[in-house]
N, CA, C, O and CB atoms as a CASP TS submission, in Angstrom:
PFRMAT TS
TARGET T0000
AUTHOR 0000-0000-0000
METHOD Language model
MODEL 1
PARENT N/A
ATOM      1  N   UNK     1     273.808 131.852 159.451  1.00  0.00           N
ATOM      2  CA  UNK     1     274.083 132.544 158.217  1.00  0.00           C
ATOM      3  C   UNK     1     273.760 134.022 158.388  1.00  0.00           C
ATOM      4  O   UNK     1     272.937 134.407 159.218  1.00  0.00           O
ATOM      5  CB  UNK     1     273.283 131.933 157.057  1.00  0.00           C
ATOM      6  N   UNK     2     274.419 134.824 157.596  1.00  0.00           N
ATOM      7  CA  UNK     2     274.237 136.266 157.676  1.00  0.00           C
ATOM      8  C   UNK     2     273.742 136.792 156.332  1.00  0.00           C
ATOM      9  O   UNK     2     274.331 136.517 155.286  1.00  0.00           O
ATOM     10  CB  UNK     2     275.556 136.966 158.088  1.00  0.00           C
ATOM     11  N   UNK     3     272.645 137.556 156.380  1.00  0.00           N
ATOM     12  CA  UNK     3     272.058 138.137 155.183  1.00  0.00           C
ATOM     13  C   UNK     3     271.749 139.606 155.429  1.00  0.00           C
ATOM     14  O   UNK     3     271.667 140.051 156.574  1.00  0.00           O
ATOM     15  CB  UNK     3     270.783 137.373 154.767  1.00  0.00           C
ATOM     16  N   UNK     4     271.578 140.357 154.339  1.00  0.00           N
ATOM     17  CA  UNK     4     271.225 141.763 154.474  1.00  0.00           C
ATOM     18  C   UNK     4     270.422 142.211 153.261  1.00  0.00           C
ATOM     19  O   UNK     4     270.556 141.666 152.166  1.00  0.00           O
ATOM     20  CB  UNK     4     272.486 142.633 154.640  1.00  0.00           C
ATOM     21  N   UNK     5     269.598 143.201 153.481  1.00  0.00           N
ATOM     22  CA  UNK     5     268.949 143.915 152.395  1.00  0.00           C
ATOM     23  C   UNK     5     269.536 145.322 152.441  1.00  0.00           C
ATOM     24  O   UNK     5     269.568 145.956 153.495  1.00  0.00           O
ATOM     25  CB  UNK     5     267.352 143.914 152.530  1.00  0.00           C
ATOM     26  N   UNK     6     269.999 145.804 151.289  1.00  0.00           N
ATOM     27  CA  UNK     6     270.698 147.087 151.219  1.00  0.00           C
ATOM     28  C   UNK     6     269.887 148.041 150.364  1.00  0.00           C
ATOM     29  O   UNK     6     269.417 147.671 149.288  1.00  0.00           O
ATOM     30  CB  UNK     6     272.135 146.920 150.647  1.00  0.00           C
ATOM     31  N   UNK     7     269.722 149.271 150.840  1.00  0.00           N
ATOM     32  CA  UNK     7     269.002 150.242 150.031  1.00  0.00           C
ATOM     33  C   UNK     7     268.891 151.592 150.688  1.00  0.00           C
ATOM     34  O   UNK     7     269.398 151.826 151.785  1.00  0.00           O
ATOM     35  CB  UNK     7     267.644 149.736 149.721  1.00  0.00           C
ATOM     36  N   UNK     8     268.206 152.483 149.977  1.00  0.00           N
ATOM     37  CA  UNK     8     267.900 153.826 150.445  1.00  0.00           C
ATOM     38  C   UNK     8     266.552 154.211 149.865  1.00  0.00           C
ATOM     39  O   UNK     8     266.438 154.295 148.642  1.00  0.00           O
ATOM     40  CB  UNK     8     269.014 154.851 150.037  1.00  0.00           C
ATOM     41  N   UNK     9     265.561 154.442 150.636  1.00  0.00           N
ATOM     42  CA  UNK     9     265.483 154.256 152.079  1.00  0.00           C
ATOM     43  C   UNK     9     265.313 152.772 152.402  1.00  0.00           C
ATOM     44  O   UNK     9     264.977 151.980 151.522  1.00  0.00           O
ATOM     45  CB  UNK     9     264.319 155.081 152.675  1.00  0.00           C
ATOM     46  N   UNK    10     265.537 152.404 153.628  1.00  0.00           N
ATOM     47  CA  UNK    10     265.482 150.997 154.015  1.00  0.00           C
ATOM     48  C   UNK    10     264.598 150.745 155.236  1.00  0.00           C
ATOM     49  O   UNK    10     264.235 149.603 155.517  1.00  0.00           O
ATOM     50  CB  UNK    10     266.873 150.493 154.293  1.00  0.00           C
ATOM     51  N   UNK    11     264.253 151.802 155.953  1.00  0.00           N
ATOM     52  CA  UNK    11     263.517 151.638 157.213  1.00  0.00           C
ATOM     53  C   UNK    11     262.194 150.900 157.038  1.00  0.00           C
ATOM     54  O   UNK    11     261.749 150.211 157.956  1.00  0.00           O
ATOM     55  CB  UNK    11     263.256 152.991 157.832  1.00  0.00           C
ATOM     56  N   UNK    12     261.572 151.030 155.898  1.00  0.00           N
ATOM     57  CA  UNK    12     260.250 150.448 155.667  1.00  0.00           C
ATOM     58  C   UNK    12     260.306 148.967 155.289  1.00  0.00           C
ATOM     59  O   UNK    12     259.267 148.306 155.260  1.00  0.00           O
ATOM     60  CB  UNK    12     259.540 151.217 154.580  1.00  0.00           C
ATOM     61  N   UNK    13     261.478 148.439 155.004  1.00  0.00           N
ATOM     62  CA  UNK    13     261.590 147.080 154.482  1.00  0.00           C
ATOM     63  C   UNK    13     261.106 146.034 155.490  1.00  0.00           C
ATOM     64  O   UNK    13     261.508 146.033 156.653  1.00  0.00           O
ATOM     65  CB  UNK    13     263.032 146.791 154.092  1.00  0.00           C
ATOM     66  N   UNK    14     260.254 145.169 155.023  1.00  0.00           N
ATOM     67  CA  UNK    14     259.783 144.039 155.822  1.00  0.00           C
ATOM     68  C   UNK    14     260.611 142.785 155.551  1.00  0.00           C
ATOM     69  O   UNK    14     260.386 141.743 156.167  1.00  0.00           O
ATOM     70  CB  UNK    14     258.304 143.765 155.532  1.00  0.00           C
ATOM     71  N   UNK    15     261.559 142.886 154.636  1.00  0.00           N
ATOM     72  CA  UNK    15     262.357 141.735 154.233  1.00  0.00           C
ATOM     73  C   UNK    15     263.051 141.024 155.397  1.00  0.00           C
ATOM     74  O   UNK    15     262.954 139.800 155.486  1.00  0.00           O
ATOM     75  CB  UNK    15     263.384 142.170 153.240  1.00  0.00           C
ATOM     76  N   UNK    16     263.745 141.730 156.292  1.00  0.00           N
ATOM     77  CA  UNK    16     264.387 141.004 157.397  1.00  0.00           C
ATOM     78  C   UNK    16     263.386 140.226 158.244  1.00  0.00           C
ATOM     79  O   UNK    16     263.643 139.078 158.606  1.00  0.00           O
ATOM     80  CB  UNK    16     265.150 141.973 158.280  1.00  0.00           C
ATOM     81  N   UNK    17     262.265 140.831 158.560  1.00  0.00           N
ATOM     82  CA  UNK    17     261.240 140.160 159.371  1.00  0.00           C
ATOM     83  C   UNK    17     260.686 138.939 158.641  1.00  0.00           C
ATOM     84  O   UNK    17     260.547 137.872 159.240  1.00  0.00           O
ATOM     85  CB  UNK    17     260.094 141.138 159.714  1.00  0.00           C
ATOM     86  N   UNK    18     260.372 139.084 157.361  1.00  0.00           N
ATOM     87  CA  UNK    18     259.817 137.978 156.569  1.00  0.00           C
ATOM     88  C   UNK    18     260.799 136.815 156.518  1.00  0.00           C
ATOM     89  O   UNK    18     260.410 135.665 156.722  1.00  0.00           O
ATOM     90  CB  UNK    18     259.475 138.448 155.139  1.00  0.00           C
ATOM     91  N   UNK    19     262.060 137.104 156.247  1.00  0.00           N
ATOM     92  CA  UNK    19     263.047 136.033 156.136  1.00  0.00           C
ATOM     93  C   UNK    19     263.342 135.369 157.477  1.00  0.00           C
ATOM     94  O   UNK    19     263.561 134.159 157.532  1.00  0.00           O
ATOM     95  CB  UNK    19     264.329 136.573 155.544  1.00  0.00           C
ATOM     96  N   UNK    20     263.351 136.151 158.564  1.00  0.00           N
ATOM     97  CA  UNK    20     263.546 135.531 159.885  1.00  0.00           C
ATOM     98  C   UNK    20     262.374 134.607 160.226  1.00  0.00           C
ATOM     99  O   UNK    20     262.583 133.530 160.785  1.00  0.00           O
ATOM    100  CB  UNK    20     263.702 136.620 160.980  1.00  0.00           C
ATOM    101  N   UNK    21     261.156 135.011 159.899  1.00  0.00           N
ATOM    102  CA  UNK    21     259.981 134.151 160.148  1.00  0.00           C
ATOM    103  C   UNK    21     260.077 132.864 159.342  1.00  0.00           C
ATOM    104  O   UNK    21     259.822 131.778 159.862  1.00  0.00           O
ATOM    105  CB  UNK    21     258.671 134.896 159.795  1.00  0.00           C
ATOM    106  N   UNK    22     260.443 132.989 158.080  1.00  0.00           N
ATOM    107  CA  UNK    22     260.590 131.811 157.228  1.00  0.00           C
ATOM    108  C   UNK    22     261.656 130.866 157.781  1.00  0.00           C
ATOM    109  O   UNK    22     261.440 129.656 157.851  1.00  0.00           O
ATOM    110  CB  UNK    22     260.945 132.229 155.795  1.00  0.00           C
ATOM    111  N   UNK    23     262.803 131.417 158.172  1.00  0.00           N
ATOM    112  CA  UNK    23     263.879 130.597 158.717  1.00  0.00           C
ATOM    113  C   UNK    23     263.434 129.909 160.006  1.00  0.00           C
ATOM    114  O   UNK    23     263.748 128.739 160.227  1.00  0.00           O
ATOM    115  CB  UNK    23     265.128 131.454 158.973  1.00  0.00           C
ATOM    116  N   UNK    24     262.707 130.630 160.853  1.00  0.00           N
ATOM    117  CA  UNK    24     262.234 130.046 162.113  1.00  0.00           C
ATOM    118  C   UNK    24     261.314 128.859 161.847  1.00  0.00           C
ATOM    119  O   UNK    24     261.352 127.866 162.573  1.00  0.00           O
ATOM    120  CB  UNK    24     261.499 131.106 162.959  1.00  0.00           C
ATOM    121  N   UNK    25     260.491 128.958 160.811  1.00  0.00           N
ATOM    122  CA  UNK    25     259.604 127.845 160.476  1.00  0.00           C
ATOM    123  C   UNK    25     260.397 126.605 160.054  1.00  0.00           C
ATOM    124  O   UNK    25     259.924 125.476 160.189  1.00  0.00           O
ATOM    125  CB  UNK    25     258.640 128.256 159.359  1.00  0.00           C
ATOM    126  N   UNK    26     261.598 126.832 159.547  1.00  0.00           N
ATOM    127  CA  UNK    26     262.460 125.717 159.138  1.00  0.00           C
ATOM    128  C   UNK    26     263.413 125.290 160.248  1.00  0.00           C
ATOM    129  O   UNK    26     264.218 124.375 160.070  1.00  0.00           O
ATOM    130  CB  UNK    26     263.258 126.099 157.900  1.00  0.00           C
ATOM    131  N   UNK    27     263.315 125.969 161.410  1.00  0.00           N
ATOM    132  CA  UNK    27     264.191 125.645 162.526  1.00  0.00           C
ATOM    133  C   UNK    27     265.600 126.184 162.352  1.00  0.00           C
ATOM    134  O   UNK    27     266.535 125.676 162.971  1.00  0.00           O
ATOM    135  CB  UNK    27     264.246 124.165 162.713  1.00  0.00           C
ATOM    136  N   UNK    28     265.768 127.202 161.522  1.00  0.00           N
ATOM    137  CA  UNK    28     267.073 127.799 161.264  1.00  0.00           C
ATOM    138  C   UNK    28     267.159 129.153 161.942  1.00  0.00           C
ATOM    139  O   UNK    28     266.151 129.844 162.089  1.00  0.00           O
ATOM    140  CB  UNK    28     267.329 127.936 159.751  1.00  0.00           C
ATOM    141  N   UNK    29     268.354 129.532 162.356  1.00  0.00           N
ATOM    142  CA  UNK    29     268.598 130.877 162.882  1.00  0.00           C
ATOM    143  C   UNK    29     269.424 131.620 161.851  1.00  0.00           C
ATOM    144  O   UNK    29     270.487 131.149 161.446  1.00  0.00           O
ATOM    145  CB  UNK    29     269.326 130.838 164.280  1.00  0.00           C
ATOM    146  N   UNK    30     268.941 132.784 161.421  1.00  0.00           N
ATOM    147  CA  UNK    30     269.699 133.595 160.484  1.00  0.00           C
ATOM    148  C   UNK    30     269.822 135.011 161.024  1.00  0.00           C
ATOM    149  O   UNK    30     268.984 135.471 161.800  1.00  0.00           O
ATOM    150  CB  UNK    30     269.034 133.596 159.091  1.00  0.00           C
ATOM    151  N   UNK    31     270.860 135.679 160.609  1.00  0.00           N
ATOM    152  CA  UNK    31     271.062 137.091 160.903  1.00  0.00           C
ATOM    153  C   UNK    31     270.744 137.833 159.611  1.00  0.00           C
ATOM    154  O   UNK    31     271.492 137.731 158.640  1.00  0.00           O
ATOM    155  CB  UNK    31     272.538 137.394 161.420  1.00  0.00           C
ATOM    156  N   UNK    32     269.650 138.571 159.591  1.00  0.00           N
ATOM    157  CA  UNK    32     269.209 139.280 158.388  1.00  0.00           C
ATOM    158  C   UNK    32     268.902 140.703 158.801  1.00  0.00           C
ATOM    159  O   UNK    32     267.963 140.949 159.558  1.00  0.00           O
ATOM    160  CB  UNK    32     267.956 138.593 157.721  1.00  0.00           C
ATOM    161  N   UNK    33     269.689 141.637 158.308  1.00  0.00           N
ATOM    162  CA  UNK    33     269.581 143.014 158.774  1.00  0.00           C
ATOM    163  C   UNK    33     269.407 143.990 157.617  1.00  0.00           C
ATOM    164  O   UNK    33     269.877 143.737 156.508  1.00  0.00           O
ATOM    165  CB  UNK    33     270.807 143.388 159.587  1.00  0.00           C
ATOM    166  N   UNK    34     268.733 145.101 157.879  1.00  0.00           N
ATOM    167  CA  UNK    34     268.668 146.162 156.877  1.00  0.00           C
ATOM    168  C   UNK    34     269.924 147.028 156.962  1.00  0.00           C
ATOM    169  O   UNK    34     270.376 147.366 158.056  1.00  0.00           O
ATOM    170  CB  UNK    34     267.394 147.026 157.070  1.00  0.00           C
ATOM    171  N   UNK    35     270.480 147.383 155.822  1.00  0.00           N
ATOM    172  CA  UNK    35     271.657 148.247 155.783  1.00  0.00           C
ATOM    173  C   UNK    35     271.344 149.464 154.922  1.00  0.00           C
ATOM    174  O   UNK    35     271.006 149.334 153.746  1.00  0.00           O
ATOM    175  CB  UNK    35     272.900 147.481 155.234  1.00  0.00           C
ATOM    176  N   UNK    36     271.460 150.636 155.512  1.00  0.00           N
ATOM    177  CA  UNK    36     271.267 151.891 154.792  1.00  0.00           C
ATOM    178  C   UNK    36     272.503 152.167 153.945  1.00  0.00           C
ATOM    179  O   UNK    36     273.619 152.174 154.465  1.00  0.00           O
ATOM    180  CB  UNK    36     270.992 153.069 155.777  1.00  0.00           C
ATOM    181  N   UNK    37     272.320 152.394 152.654  1.00  0.00           N
ATOM    182  CA  UNK    37     273.443 152.709 151.775  1.00  0.00           C
ATOM    183  C   UNK    37     273.166 154.013 151.052  1.00  0.00           C
ATOM    184  O   UNK    37     272.040 154.241 150.608  1.00  0.00           O
ATOM    185  CB  UNK    37     273.697 151.566 150.762  1.00  0.00           C
ATOM    186  N   UNK    38     274.160 154.868 150.924  1.00  0.00           N
ATOM    187  CA  UNK    38     273.957 156.081 150.147  1.00  0.00           C
ATOM    188  C   UNK    38     273.727 155.712 148.681  1.00  0.00           C
ATOM    189  O   UNK    38     274.171 154.659 148.224  1.00  0.00           O
ATOM    190  CB  UNK    38     275.170 157.038 150.291  1.00  0.00           C
ATOM    191  N   UNK    39     273.039 156.572 147.958  1.00  0.00           N
ATOM    192  CA  UNK    39     272.712 156.275 146.562  1.00  0.00           C
ATOM    193  C   UNK    39     273.951 155.971 145.729  1.00  0.00           C
ATOM    194  O   UNK    39     273.888 155.148 144.816  1.00  0.00           O
ATOM    195  CB  UNK    39     271.961 157.438 145.947  1.00  0.00           C
ATOM    196  N   UNK    40     275.047 156.601 146.019  1.00  0.00           N
ATOM    197  CA  UNK    40     276.267 156.365 145.250  1.00  0.00           C
ATOM    198  C   UNK    40     277.255 155.451 145.985  1.00  0.00           C
ATOM    199  O   UNK    40     278.435 155.407 145.637  1.00  0.00           O
ATOM    200  CB  UNK    40     276.937 157.689 144.930  1.00  0.00           C
ATOM    201  N   UNK    41     276.775 154.721 147.000  1.00  0.00           N
ATOM    202  CA  UNK    41     277.692 153.905 147.791  1.00  0.00           C
ATOM    203  C   UNK    41     277.257 152.470 147.993  1.00  0.00           C
ATOM    204  O   UNK    41     277.656 151.843 148.974  1.00  0.00           O
ATOM    205  CB  UNK    41     277.883 154.526 149.106  1.00  0.00           C
ATOM    206  N   UNK    42     276.440 151.925 147.084  1.00  0.00           N
ATOM    207  CA  UNK    42     275.963 150.555 147.250  1.00  0.00           C
ATOM    208  C   UNK    42     277.105 149.556 147.329  1.00  0.00           C
ATOM    209  O   UNK    42     277.151 148.731 148.242  1.00  0.00           O
ATOM    210  CB  UNK    42     275.042 150.185 146.113  1.00  0.00           C
ATOM    211  N   UNK    43     278.030 149.626 146.372  1.00  0.00           N
ATOM    212  CA  UNK    43     279.120 148.650 146.323  1.00  0.00           C
ATOM    213  C   UNK    43     279.955 148.695 147.593  1.00  0.00           C
ATOM    214  O   UNK    43     280.298 147.651 148.147  1.00  0.00           O
ATOM    215  CB  UNK    43     280.010 148.902 145.106  1.00  0.00           C
ATOM    216  N   UNK    44     280.282 149.891 148.057  1.00  0.00           N
ATOM    217  CA  UNK    44     281.078 150.014 149.279  1.00  0.00           C
ATOM    218  C   UNK    44     280.328 149.456 150.484  1.00  0.00           C
ATOM    219  O   UNK    44     280.928 148.801 151.336  1.00  0.00           O
ATOM    220  CB  UNK    44     281.453 151.479 149.525  1.00  0.00           C
ATOM    221  N   UNK    45     279.041 149.707 150.563  1.00  0.00           N
ATOM    222  CA  UNK    45     278.231 149.186 151.669  1.00  0.00           C
ATOM    223  C   UNK    45     278.202 147.652 151.627  1.00  0.00           C
ATOM    224  O   UNK    45     278.335 146.996 152.660  1.00  0.00           O
ATOM    225  CB  UNK    45     276.783 149.757 151.605  1.00  0.00           C
ATOM    226  N   UNK    46     278.032 147.095 150.444  1.00  0.00           N
ATOM    227  CA  UNK    46     277.993 145.636 150.297  1.00  0.00           C
ATOM    228  C   UNK    46     279.327 145.015 150.697  1.00  0.00           C
ATOM    229  O   UNK    46     279.351 143.960 151.331  1.00  0.00           O
ATOM    230  CB  UNK    46     277.642 145.248 148.847  1.00  0.00           C
ATOM    231  N   UNK    47     280.431 145.652 150.336  1.00  0.00           N
ATOM    232  CA  UNK    47     281.753 145.133 150.719  1.00  0.00           C
ATOM    233  C   UNK    47     281.942 145.160 152.240  1.00  0.00           C
ATOM    234  O   UNK    47     282.503 144.227 152.814  1.00  0.00           O
ATOM    235  CB  UNK    47     282.867 145.952 150.035  1.00  0.00           C
ATOM    236  N   UNK    48     281.474 146.234 152.889  1.00  0.00           N
ATOM    237  CA  UNK    48     281.592 146.341 154.357  1.00  0.00           C
ATOM    238  C   UNK    48     280.739 145.279 155.045  1.00  0.00           C
ATOM    239  O   UNK    48     281.099 144.815 156.127  1.00  0.00           O
ATOM    240  CB  UNK    48     281.169 147.753 154.838  1.00  0.00           C
ATOM    241  N   UNK    49     279.635 144.890 154.454  1.00  0.00           N
ATOM    242  CA  UNK    49     278.720 143.925 155.073  1.00  0.00           C
ATOM    243  C   UNK    49     279.276 142.513 155.024  1.00  0.00           C
ATOM    244  O   UNK    49     278.800 141.639 155.747  1.00  0.00           O
ATOM    245  CB  UNK    49     277.362 143.965 154.386  1.00  0.00           C
ATOM    246  N   UNK    50     280.258 142.280 154.199  1.00  0.00           N
ATOM    247  CA  UNK    50     280.805 140.930 154.015  1.00  0.00           C
ATOM    248  C   UNK    50     281.536 140.447 155.215  1.00  0.00           C
ATOM    249  O   UNK    50     282.054 139.330 155.215  1.00  0.00           O
ATOM    250  CB  UNK    50     281.717 140.887 152.840  1.00  0.00           C
TER
END
């Protein structure tokens, strides 16, 4: 499965690491990445991530 956390700023987010650890405990492999989005470009960034 593929997941993302989108925001500005995003470098500090621990969300991808936390979710990958949780998935590993369940024996699942997930793709969870941080995506930098401009303040006025959230929707466009989310569409590109699909």
